[in-house]
C-alpha positions as a LaTeX table, in Angstrom:
\begin{tabular}{lrrr}
\hline
Residue & $x$ (\AA) & $y$ (\AA) & $z$ (\AA) \\
\hline
Met1 & 41.90 & 43.45 & 25.35 \\
Ile2 & 44.48 & 45.92 & 24.01 \\
Leu3 & 42.95 & 48.68 & 26.15 \\
Arg4 & 43.20 & 46.49 & 29.26 \\
Val5 & 46.90 & 45.72 & 28.55 \\
Leu6 & 47.63 & 49.41 & 28.09 \\
Met7 & 45.90 & 50.23 & 31.36 \\
Val8 & 47.95 & 47.59 & 33.17 \\
Leu9 & 51.19 & 48.94 & 31.68 \\
Val10 & 50.29 & 52.49 & 32.69 \\
Ala11 & 49.49 & 51.29 & 36.20 \\
Tyr12 & 52.82 & 49.48 & 36.48 \\
Ala13 & 54.67 & 52.56 & 35.16 \\
Ser14 & 52.92 & 54.70 & 37.77 \\
Ile15 & 53.82 & 52.30 & 40.59 \\
Ala16 & 57.46 & 52.19 & 39.41 \\
Ser17 & 57.57 & 56.00 & 39.25 \\
Val18 & 56.17 & 56.34 & 42.77 \\
Ala19 & 58.61 & 53.71 & 44.09 \\
Lys20 & 61.53 & 55.57 & 42.52 \\
Ala21 & 60.37 & 58.85 & 44.04 \\
Glu22 & 60.01 & 57.22 & 47.46 \\
Lys23 & 63.54 & 55.82 & 47.30 \\
Glu24 & 65.17 & 59.03 & 46.07 \\
Leu25 & 67.11 & 60.78 & 48.84 \\
Arg26 & 66.59 & 64.52 & 49.05 \\
Ile27 & 69.83 & 66.48 & 49.52 \\
Gly28 & 69.99 & 69.90 & 51.14 \\
Met29 & 72.92 & 72.32 & 50.95 \\
Ile30 & 74.06 & 74.77 & 53.63 \\
Gly31 & 76.37 & 77.58 & 52.51 \\
Leu32 & 75.97 & 78.61 & 48.87 \\
Asp33 & 79.21 & 80.60 & 48.63 \\
Thr34 & 81.46 & 78.15 & 46.77 \\
Ser35 & 81.59 & 76.85 & 43.22 \\
His36 & 81.29 & 73.37 & 44.73 \\
Val37 & 77.55 & 73.85 & 45.17 \\
Ile38 & 77.10 & 74.32 & 41.42 \\
Ala39 & 79.38 & 71.45 & 40.43 \\
Phe40 & 77.94 & 69.07 & 43.02 \\
Thr41 & 74.34 & 69.89 & 42.10 \\
Lys42 & 75.03 & 69.29 & 38.42 \\
Ala43 & 76.51 & 65.89 & 39.25 \\
Phe44 & 73.76 & 64.75 & 41.62 \\
Asn45 & 70.94 & 66.08 & 39.44 \\
Asp46 & 72.33 & 64.84 & 36.14 \\
Pro47 & 69.58 & 62.75 & 34.48 \\
Asn48 & 72.35 & 60.44 & 33.24 \\
Ala49 & 73.92 & 59.94 & 36.67 \\
Lys50 & 74.93 & 56.36 & 37.43 \\
Gly51 & 75.11 & 54.20 & 40.53 \\
Asp52 & 74.40 & 55.73 & 43.92 \\
Leu53 & 74.42 & 59.28 & 42.48 \\
Ala54 & 71.28 & 58.39 & 40.54 \\
Thr55 & 69.36 & 57.61 & 43.74 \\
Met56 & 69.51 & 61.11 & 45.25 \\
Arg57 & 68.93 & 64.70 & 44.24 \\
Val58 & 69.73 & 68.20 & 45.50 \\
Val59 & 66.38 & 69.86 & 46.21 \\
Ala60 & 67.01 & 72.82 & 48.54 \\
Gly61 & 69.69 & 75.22 & 49.76 \\
Tyr62 & 70.27 & 77.74 & 52.53 \\
Pro63 & 72.62 & 80.58 & 51.41 \\
Gly64 & 74.46 & 81.32 & 54.66 \\
Gly65 & 77.51 & 83.48 & 53.99 \\
Thr66 & 80.03 & 85.35 & 56.14 \\
Asp67 & 82.16 & 88.50 & 56.07 \\
Ile68 & 85.25 & 87.05 & 54.34 \\
Pro69 & 85.49 & 88.11 & 50.66 \\
Pro70 & 85.30 & 84.59 & 49.11 \\
Ser71 & 81.95 & 84.19 & 50.88 \\
Arg72 & 80.55 & 87.71 & 50.92 \\
Asp73 & 81.36 & 88.37 & 47.26 \\
Arg74 & 80.04 & 85.08 & 45.85 \\
Val75 & 77.06 & 83.91 & 47.89 \\
Glu76 & 74.47 & 85.91 & 45.93 \\
Arg77 & 75.79 & 84.75 & 42.54 \\
Phe78 & 75.88 & 81.06 & 43.42 \\
Thr79 & 72.51 & 81.26 & 45.15 \\
Asn80 & 70.96 & 82.74 & 42.01 \\
Glu81 & 72.59 & 80.08 & 39.84 \\
Leu82 & 71.10 & 77.34 & 42.00 \\
Arg83 & 67.69 & 79.02 & 41.91 \\
Glu84 & 67.89 & 79.05 & 38.09 \\
Met85 & 68.67 & 75.32 & 38.22 \\
Gly86 & 65.36 & 74.73 & 40.00 \\
Ile87 & 66.74 & 74.39 & 43.54 \\
Glu88 & 64.47 & 75.79 & 46.26 \\
Ile89 & 66.19 & 78.50 & 48.32 \\
Val90 & 65.10 & 78.71 & 51.96 \\
Asp91 & 65.59 & 81.30 & 54.69 \\
Ser92 & 66.89 & 79.14 & 57.52 \\
Ile93 & 68.51 & 75.82 & 58.38 \\
Pro94 & 65.36 & 74.56 & 60.20 \\
Gln95 & 63.35 & 75.20 & 57.02 \\
Leu96 & 65.93 & 73.27 & 55.03 \\
Leu97 & 65.85 & 70.31 & 57.41 \\
Asp98 & 62.08 & 69.97 & 56.97 \\
Lys99 & 62.60 & 69.39 & 53.24 \\
Val100 & 65.63 & 67.05 & 53.05 \\
Asp101 & 66.95 & 63.66 & 54.15 \\
Val102 & 70.71 & 64.36 & 54.08 \\
Val103 & 72.89 & 67.48 & 54.10 \\
Leu104 & 75.98 & 68.84 & 52.39 \\
Leu105 & 77.56 & 71.59 & 54.53 \\
Glu106 & 79.40 & 73.65 & 51.91 \\
Ser107 & 80.15 & 77.01 & 53.56 \\
Val108 & 83.58 & 78.11 & 52.32 \\
Asp109 & 84.33 & 79.72 & 55.71 \\
Gly110 & 84.96 & 77.05 & 58.32 \\
Arg111 & 84.23 & 79.27 & 61.32 \\
Pro112 & 80.41 & 78.86 & 61.31 \\
His113 & 80.51 & 75.11 & 60.62 \\
Leu114 & 79.93 & 74.07 & 64.23 \\
Glu115 & 76.78 & 76.15 & 64.61 \\
Gln116 & 75.56 & 75.14 & 61.15 \\
Ala117 & 76.25 & 71.46 & 61.80 \\
Arg118 & 74.62 & 71.41 & 65.23 \\
Pro119 & 70.93 & 71.54 & 64.13 \\
Val120 & 71.62 & 69.05 & 61.32 \\
Ile121 & 73.11 & 66.54 & 63.74 \\
Glu122 & 70.42 & 67.11 & 66.36 \\
Ala123 & 67.83 & 66.45 & 63.63 \\
Gly124 & 69.50 & 63.11 & 62.87 \\
Lys125 & 70.40 & 63.94 & 59.25 \\
Pro126 & 73.54 & 62.32 & 57.79 \\
Leu127 & 76.06 & 65.09 & 57.14 \\
Phe128 & 79.01 & 65.66 & 54.81 \\
Ile129 & 81.14 & 68.71 & 55.68 \\
Asp130 & 83.23 & 70.15 & 52.87 \\
Lys131 & 86.72 & 71.37 & 53.68 \\
Pro132 & 87.60 & 72.78 & 56.13 \\
Val133 & 85.67 & 70.74 & 58.67 \\
Ala134 & 85.70 & 73.74 & 61.03 \\
Gly135 & 87.51 & 76.99 & 61.86 \\
Ser136 & 89.52 & 75.43 & 64.70 \\
Val137 & 90.51 & 72.04 & 66.07 \\
Lys138 & 88.31 & 72.71 & 69.10 \\
Asp139 & 85.24 & 73.17 & 66.88 \\
Ala140 & 86.12 & 70.10 & 64.80 \\
Val141 & 86.30 & 67.94 & 67.92 \\
Glu142 & 82.95 & 69.29 & 69.11 \\
Ile143 & 81.29 & 68.52 & 65.75 \\
Phe144 & 82.44 & 64.91 & 65.80 \\
Asp145 & 81.55 & 64.56 & 69.50 \\
Leu146 & 78.02 & 65.79 & 68.71 \\
Ala147 & 77.72 & 63.33 & 65.83 \\
Lys148 & 78.84 & 60.46 & 68.06 \\
Lys149 & 76.48 & 61.50 & 70.87 \\
His150 & 73.48 & 61.57 & 68.52 \\
Gly151 & 74.53 & 58.55 & 66.46 \\
Val152 & 74.59 & 60.58 & 63.24 \\
Pro153 & 76.91 & 59.60 & 60.36 \\
Cys154 & 79.27 & 62.50 & 59.62 \\
Phe155 & 82.53 & 62.95 & 57.74 \\
Ser156 & 84.64 & 65.60 & 56.05 \\
Ser157 & 87.14 & 65.46 & 53.22 \\
Ser158 & 88.94 & 67.35 & 50.50 \\
Ser159 & 88.24 & 66.08 & 47.00 \\
Leu160 & 91.99 & 65.62 & 46.54 \\
Arg161 & 92.04 & 62.68 & 48.96 \\
Tyr162 & 90.21 & 60.74 & 46.25 \\
Ser163 & 92.51 & 61.59 & 43.35 \\
Pro164 & 93.19 & 58.11 & 41.93 \\
Glu165 & 96.98 & 58.26 & 42.39 \\
Val166 & 96.53 & 59.39 & 46.01 \\
Ile167 & 93.74 & 57.12 & 47.27 \\
Ala168 & 95.51 & 54.14 & 45.69 \\
Tyr169 & 97.98 & 54.24 & 48.58 \\
Arg170 & 95.21 & 54.11 & 51.18 \\
Asp171 & 93.36 & 51.35 & 49.31 \\
Asp172 & 96.48 & 49.15 & 49.14 \\
Pro173 & 97.02 & 47.28 & 52.45 \\
Ala174 & 100.71 & 46.81 & 51.63 \\
Ala175 & 101.38 & 50.50 & 50.97 \\
Ala176 & 101.99 & 51.33 & 54.64 \\
Glu177 & 104.98 & 48.99 & 54.61 \\
Arg178 & 106.37 & 50.46 & 51.36 \\
Val179 & 106.04 & 54.20 & 52.00 \\
Thr180 & 109.01 & 55.70 & 53.83 \\
Gly181 & 108.13 & 59.36 & 53.29 \\
Cys182 & 106.30 & 61.86 & 51.11 \\
Ile183 & 106.43 & 65.45 & 49.83 \\
Ile184 & 103.23 & 67.14 & 48.65 \\
Trp185 & 102.98 & 70.60 & 47.12 \\
Gly186 & 100.20 & 72.85 & 45.89 \\
Pro187 & 98.63 & 76.31 & 45.96 \\
Cys188 & 98.10 & 77.72 & 49.43 \\
Ser189 & 96.14 & 80.96 & 49.43 \\
Val190 & 95.19 & 82.14 & 52.91 \\
Gln191 & 92.02 & 83.75 & 54.20 \\
Pro192 & 92.28 & 85.45 & 57.60 \\
Pro193 & 90.99 & 85.10 & 60.24 \\
Met194 & 91.04 & 81.34 & 59.55 \\
Pro195 & 94.38 & 79.66 & 60.38 \\
Asp196 & 96.79 & 79.88 & 57.44 \\
Leu197 & 96.47 & 76.36 & 56.05 \\
Phe198 & 92.77 & 75.78 & 56.76 \\
Phe199 & 91.45 & 77.67 & 53.73 \\
Tyr200 & 93.38 & 76.03 & 50.89 \\
Gly201 & 96.42 & 74.31 & 52.33 \\
Val202 & 94.08 & 71.63 & 53.68 \\
His203 & 93.92 & 70.09 & 50.19 \\
Gly204 & 97.63 & 69.28 & 50.11 \\
Val205 & 97.79 & 68.30 & 53.77 \\
Glu206 & 94.93 & 65.83 & 53.26 \\
Met207 & 96.80 & 64.32 & 50.31 \\
Leu208 & 99.83 & 63.92 & 52.59 \\
Phe209 & 97.84 & 62.16 & 55.31 \\
Thr210 & 96.03 & 59.93 & 52.82 \\
Ile211 & 99.40 & 58.58 & 51.67 \\
Met212 & 101.24 & 58.60 & 55.02 \\
Gly213 & 98.33 & 57.66 & 57.26 \\
Pro214 & 97.78 & 59.13 & 60.74 \\
Gly215 & 100.45 & 59.09 & 63.45 \\
Cys216 & 102.24 & 62.43 & 63.14 \\
Val217 & 104.00 & 63.38 & 66.39 \\
Tyr218 & 105.32 & 66.89 & 65.77 \\
Val219 & 105.79 & 69.50 & 63.03 \\
Thr220 & 108.15 & 72.31 & 62.14 \\
Arg221 & 107.43 & 75.12 & 59.72 \\
Ala222 & 109.65 & 77.29 & 57.57 \\
His223 & 107.92 & 80.36 & 56.15 \\
Thr224 & 108.54 & 83.09 & 53.60 \\
Asp225 & 106.15 & 85.45 & 51.82 \\
Ser226 & 105.90 & 83.00 & 48.90 \\
Thr227 & 106.32 & 79.54 & 50.42 \\
Asp228 & 105.48 & 77.50 & 53.51 \\
Val229 & 107.26 & 74.23 & 54.21 \\
Val230 & 105.67 & 72.17 & 56.97 \\
Thr231 & 107.51 & 69.01 & 57.94 \\
Gly232 & 105.98 & 66.35 & 60.14 \\
Val233 & 107.72 & 63.47 & 61.87 \\
Trp234 & 105.57 & 60.35 & 62.30 \\
Lys235 & 105.76 & 58.07 & 65.34 \\
Asp236 & 107.56 & 55.38 & 63.31 \\
Gly237 & 110.24 & 57.84 & 62.19 \\
Arg238 & 108.89 & 58.53 & 58.70 \\
Ile239 & 108.91 & 62.14 & 57.48 \\
Gly240 & 106.15 & 63.86 & 55.51 \\
Thr241 & 106.36 & 67.38 & 54.10 \\
Tyr242 & 103.76 & 69.80 & 52.77 \\
Arg243 & 105.00 & 72.69 & 50.61 \\
Gly244 & 102.41 & 75.45 & 50.22 \\
Leu245 & 102.96 & 77.89 & 47.34 \\
Arg246 & 101.42 & 81.33 & 47.75 \\
Ser247 & 102.39 & 82.99 & 44.48 \\
Gly248 & 102.19 & 82.07 & 40.81 \\
Lys249 & 100.12 & 79.38 & 39.16 \\
Thr250 & 100.80 & 75.87 & 40.32 \\
Ser251 & 99.08 & 72.52 & 40.41 \\
Phe252 & 98.95 & 69.87 & 43.12 \\
Gly253 & 101.57 & 67.16 & 43.00 \\
Gly254 & 103.99 & 65.16 & 45.02 \\
Ile255 & 106.71 & 62.59 & 45.41 \\
Val256 & 106.26 & 59.38 & 47.39 \\
Phe257 & 109.39 & 57.70 & 48.69 \\
Glu258 & 108.99 & 53.93 & 48.73 \\
Lys259 & 111.54 & 51.38 & 49.92 \\
Asp260 & 112.62 & 50.45 & 46.41 \\
Lys261 & 111.56 & 53.40 & 44.23 \\
Ile262 & 110.42 & 57.02 & 44.06 \\
Val263 & 106.97 & 57.73 & 42.61 \\
Glu264 & 105.71 & 61.06 & 41.25 \\
Ile265 & 101.99 & 61.74 & 41.65 \\
Glu266 & 99.60 & 64.47 & 40.54 \\
Arg267 & 96.03 & 65.53 & 41.03 \\
Ser268 & 93.44 & 63.91 & 38.77 \\
Gly269 & 89.83 & 62.82 & 38.79 \\
Gly270 & 88.12 & 66.11 & 39.63 \\
Tyr271 & 85.12 & 66.00 & 42.00 \\
Gln272 & 83.55 & 62.79 & 40.71 \\
Pro273 & 85.45 & 60.30 & 42.93 \\
Leu274 & 84.56 & 62.26 & 46.08 \\
Leu275 & 80.92 & 62.58 & 45.03 \\
Glu276 & 80.68 & 58.84 & 44.51 \\
Val277 & 82.00 & 58.33 & 48.06 \\
Ile278 & 79.51 & 60.88 & 49.43 \\
Ala279 & 76.62 & 59.19 & 47.60 \\
Lys280 & 77.57 & 55.79 & 49.01 \\
Phe281 & 77.88 & 57.35 & 52.48 \\
Phe282 & 74.41 & 58.89 & 52.25 \\
Lys283 & 72.93 & 55.62 & 51.03 \\
Thr284 & 74.60 & 53.29 & 53.56 \\
Gly285 & 75.39 & 55.51 & 56.54 \\
Glu286 & 78.91 & 54.02 & 56.58 \\
Val287 & 81.53 & 56.68 & 57.43 \\
Pro288 & 84.52 & 56.39 & 55.05 \\
Ile289 & 87.06 & 58.41 & 57.08 \\
Asp290 & 87.70 & 58.05 & 60.80 \\
Ala291 & 86.97 & 61.29 & 62.65 \\
Ala292 & 90.27 & 60.91 & 64.53 \\
Glu293 & 92.21 & 61.17 & 61.26 \\
Thr294 & 90.39 & 64.32 & 60.18 \\
Ile295 & 91.05 & 65.86 & 63.59 \\
Glu296 & 94.74 & 64.97 & 63.31 \\
Ile297 & 94.94 & 66.69 & 59.92 \\
Phe298 & 93.69 & 69.89 & 61.53 \\
Gln299 & 95.97 & 69.46 & 64.55 \\
Phe300 & 98.85 & 69.25 & 62.05 \\
Met301 & 97.81 & 72.57 & 60.50 \\
Glu302 & 97.24 & 74.31 & 63.85 \\
Ala303 & 100.62 & 73.07 & 65.06 \\
Ala304 & 102.15 & 74.47 & 61.86 \\
Asp305 & 100.74 & 77.89 & 62.74 \\
Glu306 & 102.19 & 77.62 & 66.24 \\
Ser307 & 105.59 & 76.64 & 64.82 \\
Lys308 & 105.43 & 79.73 & 62.60 \\
Arg309 & 104.81 & 81.91 & 65.68 \\
Leu310 & 107.77 & 80.21 & 67.37 \\
Asp311 & 110.14 & 80.87 & 64.43 \\
Gly312 & 110.12 & 77.28 & 63.24 \\
Arg313 & 110.54 & 75.45 & 66.52 \\
Pro314 & 109.01 & 71.94 & 66.70 \\
Val315 & 105.43 & 71.74 & 68.01 \\
Leu316 & 103.79 & 68.55 & 69.28 \\
Leu317 & 100.37 & 67.68 & 67.89 \\
Asn318 & 99.26 & 66.33 & 71.26 \\
Pro319 & 101.37 & 68.07 & 73.93 \\
\hline
\end{tabular}
């Protein structure tokens, strides 16, 4: 009798184990040249992960890599670290797609994102694209057009959008009526040949748009060797400013002007809030950020570059 009970328990355990394995989403990574791939893998593959993160696992990666120093000088190190963590390293994106259900596009250089995203989308795999979404607005539009054409869930975001003090404004339906303006600042290293703000300025600009919402009409940019100040005017007359700091150590922060008070905010939360959003996205297929807003963020940054070329003259986002 005892033997029969034990056999039944073992059988049930086996069935439960198989069911869990069948439900577990397999994550693939493209572009192993950023510290994000290590941090994200540790979070997804943590045996103590909770909620949606516990239902998926990073299983394979394709190194990628380009000629810019932050990619060229780091891709081998991060690839080896992932290999030591038990992640299978493959030689091509098609090989990766045969092994995974969903994809994190992590390449630190935005220029190859369109060509890296194309086979993922055509294969019907849900796709998260780490910042920057692309190396140009044109490429960003094409990525989202491809995703729409093929019916593939796709979104892009900086982790700073989901800092608790920042996302609280987007999550509060009444915030749009309270916020009259905003100033965001943060480090802004550049990496030619990408547009100035695409490489690191995107973090602060995404914070700005998360609080202000879309609807910027035009921007002006003041520029020195140490500081960039990009000021946008929204269609309802509100003003939002991004201050990018190129020298010295600085953190991300900001001031939100509300109708009856001024609120100071700062970065917090690390990667975890973004990863929880990504996990929910992979599980449900529900896109958390409208593609049009992400495109507008990059139009803002491209217009800032054009204003710089024009010695600070105003540039329309949609001329």
